[in-house]
C-alpha positions, -999 to +999 in steps of 0.1 A: +000+000+000+013+035-009+005+061+017-016+090+003-022+116+031-041+140+009-067+114-003-093+091+014-082+055+017-095+032-010-121+008+004-099-022-007-069-008+012-089+003+043-072-002+076-087-007+111-120+007+125-133-029+130-158-019+157-172+009+135-175-014+105-192-042+125-217-016+139-225-006+103-230-041+092-254-046+121-274-016+110-276-029+075-288-063+087-314-045+108-326-026+078-330-058+058-352-072+085-374-042+091-372-023+058-360+008+077-322+013+079-312+036+107-292+068+099-256+074+110-235+104+119-197+098+117-181+125+139-144+134+143-118+160+140-098+169+109-077+142+093-089+112+113-104+093+083-141+103+082-142+104+044-123+071+042-149+054+066-178+067+045-163+053+014-158+020+031-194+020+043-204+028+007-185-002-007-200-025+019-237-016+014-235-020-024-223-056-021-246-086-029-253-093+008-271-060+012-281-047-023-283-011-011-276+018-035-248+041-021-251+078-030-219+096-021-222+134-020-194+157-009-209+188+007-194+219-006-190+253+012-204+269-020-239+256-015-261+287-011-292+272+004-312+240+010-327+240-025-293+240-041-283+212-017-314+192-027-307+196-064-271+186-061-280+156-041-306+145-067-281+149-095-257+127-076-285+102-069-293+099-106-256+093-115-255+065-089-285+049-104-270+052-139-239+033-128-257+006-107-254-029-120-289-036-108-306-015-135-318-033-166-315-017-201-351-008-200-348+009-166-317+028-179-338+042-208-365+052-184-340+069-161-328+091-189-363+104-195-369+108-157-337+129-154-349+153-182-384+157-166-376+157-129-342+170-122-328+205-120-312+221-151-292+253-148-303+258-112-340+257-120-362+229-108-380+214-138-409+190-142-420+197-177-445+169-179-464+171-146-482+193-121-453+196-097-436+222-119-442+247-091-419+229-066-393+253-052-382+243-017-355+217-012-377+197+010-405+194-016-380+186-044-365+158-024-398+144-012-413+143-047-383+131-067-372+104-042-406+089-037-410+088-075-376+072-079-385+045-053-415+034-074-399+036-108-363+025-102-353+013-067-380-014-064-381-026-100-343-030-098-348-052-067-326-029-046-334-030-009-329+008-005-304+036-007-281+053+017-271+089+011-235+095+023-230+132+029-193+139+034-184+170+055-219+181+063-204+209+085-194+226+052-230+234+045-232+267+063-255+296+056-279+318+077-303+292+093-282+262+084-282+250+120-316+235+112-303+213+084-299+183+107-335+187+117-347+192+081-329+160+070-343+141+100-378+152+092-374+143+055-359+108+060-382+099+089-411+106+065-396+082+040-395+055+067-431+061+077-442+054+041-421+023+037-394+039+016-360+026+028-338+057+024-313+066+051-285+090+058-249+086+068-230+119+071-197+129+084-190+161+103-167+176+129-168+161+164-186+192+178-213+193+151-242+186+174-230+208+203-241+240+185-275+227+176-302+245+195-327+228+217-354+229+190-333+205+170-328+180+198-349+154+179-324+155+151-296+147+176-315+116+188-323+105+152-287+096+143-267+067+155-234+083+163-199+070+155-170+090+170-137+086+153-104+094+169-068+085+160-056+050+154-049+028+184-013+013+186-028-020+172-043-002+142-010+016+137+007-018+137-017-029+110-011+002+090+027-001+093+026-037+081+005-028+051+030+000+041+064-015+050+057-052+053+052-074+083+086-085+096+104-085+129+128-056+119+099-035+108+078-038+139+097-012+159+089+013+131+053+010+141+062+021+177+083+050+163+054+061+140+029+060+169+053+080+191+056+107+165+020+109+152-001+095+181-018+074+155-034+103+137-042+089+102-032+120+082+002+124+099+007+086+099+003+086+061+024+117+056+054+105+078+052+070+062+053+084+027+083+106+035+101+077+053+096+055+022+110+082+000+140+091+021+150+057+034+148+039+000+138+007+016+161+009+046+138+020+073+153+002+103+166+036+117+137+060+111+149+086+136+178+096+114+152+109+088+130+127+113+146+162+108+140+161+071+105+147+075+095+174+100+108+201+077+087+188+049+057+187+072+063+223+080+064+233+044+035+212+031+011+214+061+018+237+089+028+268+069-004+264+048-023+262+081-011+297+090-016+311+055-052+320+061-051+333+097-045+368+110-014+379+129-036+381+161-048+345+155-012+333+150-002+350+183-030+332+200-019+299+186+016+304+197+004+314+232-016+281+234+015+262+222+037+277+249+012+272+277+023+246+303-008+224+297-023+212+265-060+221+273-065+257+282-092+283+287-091+319+274-086+334+308-055+312+315-035+328+287-011+357+297-025+377+268-062+382+266-082+375+234-117+381+224-137+348+222-143+354+185-107+345+178-112+311+195-144+306+174-126+314+142-097+291+149-121+263+158-139+269+125-105+266+107-099+233+126-066+247+141-081+247+176-103+219+190-130+227+216-125+198+241-150+211+267-170+240+277-145+269+274-116+246+269-094+244+238-063+226+225-043+226+193-054+201+168-022+179+171+010+178+191+031+181+160+014+214+152+022+224+188+058+215+182+059+236+150+045+266+168+069+264+197+099+261+174+088+288+150 
């Protein structure tokens, strides 16, 4: 396996997360029995492998054991409102149907006609052949089109349902966007009530639900939650064996990698890639390559982290890095900062909110960079 820190792991090269995968298989099995597959939320901080896990889930549910159509949709920060979100999701849904092996030639022909009559073109919701031409809201668009697709394509193709994988749902942010989790919950609960087996599996930052107001509490309860963190030492062993080979002389490399990265999947992949390149197959003494690896990490990751923050925000980050403890509150810093700076750096995933009024840098390696800079 070749480490690729800037891309999600391929499903056939996926490492670890056995408990999370088993939980997902149990959910799929429950859906086959009841006709209603529960919805999932995969929560975690930057770089811990949320997208990789969603892609693995997607590959699992499309297998013959489950016959579920996966619809993978990356949520962009450019989405302006819920209507645009709904239109983009439906376009992706149609493409997933097109590429499904379950559709017959006849159904593929009907799908082409359905796309022309039901989906959005040029940002305008069209239904040229029916009375629903007036549909304008995202909720109405999704409700109508997905009910229609269930009758005309999902059931005739003998698919058991569809799961919509929404990657990085926290990117969908506009005035009022806090209610999206509730809107999606209402939408997909309605499908279940009518015997339509559509469900959601989205990824978001670990604190996604903490900002949802009390009116959206039903949305919080609706999703089974999977919290992702860094790899365990055992998962790091598995990753190291996949990259470097499983031999006695390589096993100490795993301990070294865990010591440097704390099992964080992005940094694990980054350091492994650099070690492979620098050591040219002779990785028995990885520490000798660490200065060069850390310098490359500064250039490719940490300096880009600081490229989009203000001088005041950089000073705050350095103050947190030089604090005697990792978790800190705003009042514990020698320099005082308005809370808006903490919020901004949390939005940029450079600070993590680890408790009420408590923050820490997103990784010890970033802390080391700030202290040395």
